[in-house]
C-alpha positions, 0 to 999 in steps of 0.5 A, spaced: 144 664 154 150 667 157 154 664 164 151 669 169 144 668 166 145 661 167 147 661 174 141 666 176 136 661 173 140 656 177 138 660 183 131 660 181 131 653 181 134 652 188 127 656 190 123 649 190 128 645 192 129 649 199 121 649 199 121 641 198 126 640 204 122 645 209 116 641 207 120 634 209 123 637 215 116 639 217 112 634 215 116 628 217 118 631 223 125 630 222 130 635 224 135 632 219 132 636 213 132 642 217 140 642 216 139 642 209 136 649 208 142 653 210 147 649 205 141 650 199 140 658 201 148 659 202 149 656 195 144 660 192 147 666 196 154 665 193 151 664 186 148 671 187 155 674 188 158 669 182 153 671 177 154 679 178 162 678 178 162 674 172 158 678 168 161 685 170 168 682 169 167 679 162 163 684 160 157 679 160 152 684 162 145 683 159 138 686 159 135 679 161 141 679 167 139 685 170 132 683 170 133 675 172 138 677 177 134 681 182 128 677 181 132 670 183 134 674 189 127 676 191 125 669 190 130 665 194 130 671 200 122 670 200 122 663 200 127 663 206 123 669 210 116 665 209 120 658 211 123 662 217 116 666 219 112 659 218 117 656 223 116 662 228 123 665 227 121 671 224 115 676 225 110 676 220 111 684 220 118 683 217 116 679 212 111 683 210 115 689 210 121 686 206 116 683 201 112 689 200 118 693 198 120 688 193 113 688 190 114 696 189 121 696 186 119 690 181 113 694 179 117 701 178 122 696 174 116 694 170 114 701 169 121 703 167 121 697 162 115 700 159 119 706 158 124 702 155 129 703 161 132 698 165 133 700 172 139 696 175 140 695 183 143 700 187 148 699 192 143 700 198 139 695 195 145 690 195 147 692 202 140 690 204 140 684 200 147 682 203 145 683 210 138 680 210 142 674 207 147 673 212 141 674 217 137 668 214 144 664 213 145 664 220 138 663 222 138 657 217 145 654 219 142 653 226 135 652 226 134 649 233 139 653 237 135 659 239 142 664 241 143 664 233 136 665 231 136 671 235 143 673 232 140 672 225 134 676 227 137 682 229 141 682 222 135 681 219 132 687 223 138 691 220 136 688 213 129 691 214 131 698 216 135 698 209 129 695 206 125 701 208 131 706 207 133 703 200 125 703 198 124 710 199 131 712 196 129 707 190 122 711 189 125 718 190 130 716 184 125 714 180 119 718 181 119 721 174 118 714 171 113 713 176 109 720 175 110 720 168 106 713 168 100 716 172 
C-alpha cells in the first residue's frame, strides 16, 4: 500500500475517534470533549488534501486510491453531519440530502466498477466536499458559540446546493453506465 492510500486509511480510522469524542462530550456532559471534535475533523480534512497531492505529484494514483479517498471523505463528513445533527446544529433535511447524494454516487461508481471503469471525483464534487468541510469545521471549532454555528450552517447550505448540482452533473455524465445496467 502506497503512502497516499495509507493516509486515506488513516482518515477512515479517524471516524470512530471522532464518534468516541462526541459520545464522551454528550455522555459525560463535559464541554471539554466538544473541543476535540474540530481538531480531529481538521486533521481528517487536511489528510484529504495531502493524500491527493502526494498521489498526483508522485504519480502514485491507484485504482484503490480512487476508491478509498472518496469513501474516506464520505465517512468523515457523514460522521460530522450526524454528530452536528444530533446536537441540533444542522437540520435533518441537510443531512439526508447530502447522505442521499453520497449513496447514489457510490452506487453509480459500483455499477461502473462492474463494467471495469473507475469514475474519479469531479471538480464540482471537490467543491462540494470543500465547502461542506469548511462549514463543518467552523461549526465544530466553536460548538458552543451560536454565531459561528450560524455562519458554518450557511456554508454547509452552500455545500448542500453544490451537493445537488454535482449529483445531477454526476448522473448526467454517467447516464450511459446507469442505463446500460438497467
